[in-house]
C-alpha positions, 0 to 999 in steps of 0.5 A: 500500500502506498504511504499516502494511502496508509496515511489516509487510512489512519486519518479515516480511523481517526475520524471514527474515533472522533465520532465516538467522542462526539457521542460520549461528550453528549452522554457525559454532560448529564453527569458533569460537575466540572469540565466534562472530562476535557482535562482528563482527555489531555492527561490520557493523550499525554500518557498514551502518546508518551508510552508509545514514544518510549516503546516505539518512538522513531526519534530519541530525545537525545537526537532531538536535543543534539541535532537541532530539533529544538525549533520543532519541539517548540512547534509541537508545543504550539500545535498542542496549544492550538489543538488541545487547549483552544480547539478541544475546549471550543469543541466541547463547548460547541457540542454542548451548545449545539448538539453532537451533530449540529456542532459539526456544522461550522467545524466542517470549515476546518479543511477549508482553513487547512488547505489555505494554510497549507498552500500559503505556509507550506506550499502544499498544493492538493491533488485534483483527486483530493479536491474532488473527493473532498468536495463530495465528502463536504457536500454530503456532510453539509447536506446532512447538517443543513437545517430542515424547514420545519421543526429545527431550533435556531442555533445560538450565535455564541455556539456558532462562534465557538464552532467556527473558532474550533475549526480555525484552531484545528486547521492551525494545529494541522499545519503546525504538526506538519511543520514540526514533523518536517524537522522531527519525524516522530508523531508520538513525540509530537503528540506527547509534547503537545498534550503535556503543553496543553495540560500544563496550560490548563492547570496554570489557568485553573490555578489562577481562576478564583473558586474551584481552581485545579480541583475542578479539572479532575471532578469528571471521571465517570465512564463516559468521560473516560471513553471520551478521553480515550477516543479523543486521544486515539483520534488525535494520535491517528491524525498525527501519524497520518500527517507523516505520509498524507497531505494536510488537505487529505487528513483534514478532509477525511476528518470531516467524516467525524460527523457521519460516524457521530450520526451513526452512533447516535442513531444506535445509542442516543435515540433522543438526539434528533437525526434525519435518517434520510439525510444521513443515508444520502450523506453517508453514500456521498461520504463513501464515494468521496473517500474512495475518490480521495484515496484511490485518485 
C-alpha cells in the first residue's frame, strides 16, 4: 500500500474515533460537575502518546536535543496549544451548545482553513483527486447538517462562534504538526509534547481562576468521560501519524467524516438526539464515494 494511502487510512480511523467522542461528550454532560472530562482527555493523550514514544518512538530525545530539533519541539508545543487547549475546549463547548451533530456544522470549515494554510505556509498544493473527493465528502456532510424547514431550533450565535473558532484552531494545529514533523519525524513525540503543553496550560489557568481552581479539572471521571478521553486521544494520535505520509488537505478532509460516524452512533445509542435518517443515508453514500475518490485518485 502506498504511504499516502496508509496515511489516509489512519486519518479515516481517526475520524471514527472522533465520532465516538462526539457521542460520549453528549452522554457525559448529564453527569458533569466540572469540565466534562476535557482535562482528563489531555492527561490520557499525554500518557498514551508518551508510552508509545518510549516503546516505539522513531526519534530519541537525545537526537532531538543534539541535532537541532529544538525549533520543532517548540512547534509541537504550539500545535498542542492550538489543538488541545483552544480547539478541544471550543469543541466541547460547541457540542454542548449545539448538539453532537449540529456542532459539526461550522467545524466542517476546518479543511477549508487547512488547505489555505497549507498552500500559503507550506506550499502544499492538493491533488485534483483530493479536491474532488473532498468536495463530495463536504457536500454530503453539509447536506446532512443543513437545517430542515420545519421543526429545527435556531442555533445560538455564541455556539456558532465557538464552532467556527474550533475549526480555525484545528486547521492551525494541522499545519503546525506538519511543520514540526518536517524537522522531527516522530508523531508520538509530537503528540506527547503537545498534550503535556496543553495540560500544563490548563492547570496554570485553573490555578489562577478564583473558586474551584485545579480541583475542578479532575471532578469528571465517570465512564463516559473516560471513553471520551480515550477516543479523543486515539483520534488525535491517528491524525498525527497520518500527517507523516498524507497531505494536510487529505487528513483534514477525511476528518470531516467525524460527523457521519457521530450520526451513526447516535442513531444506535442516543435515540433522543434528533437525526434525519434520510439525510444521513444520502450523506453517508456521498461520504463513501468521496473517500474512495480521495484515496484511490
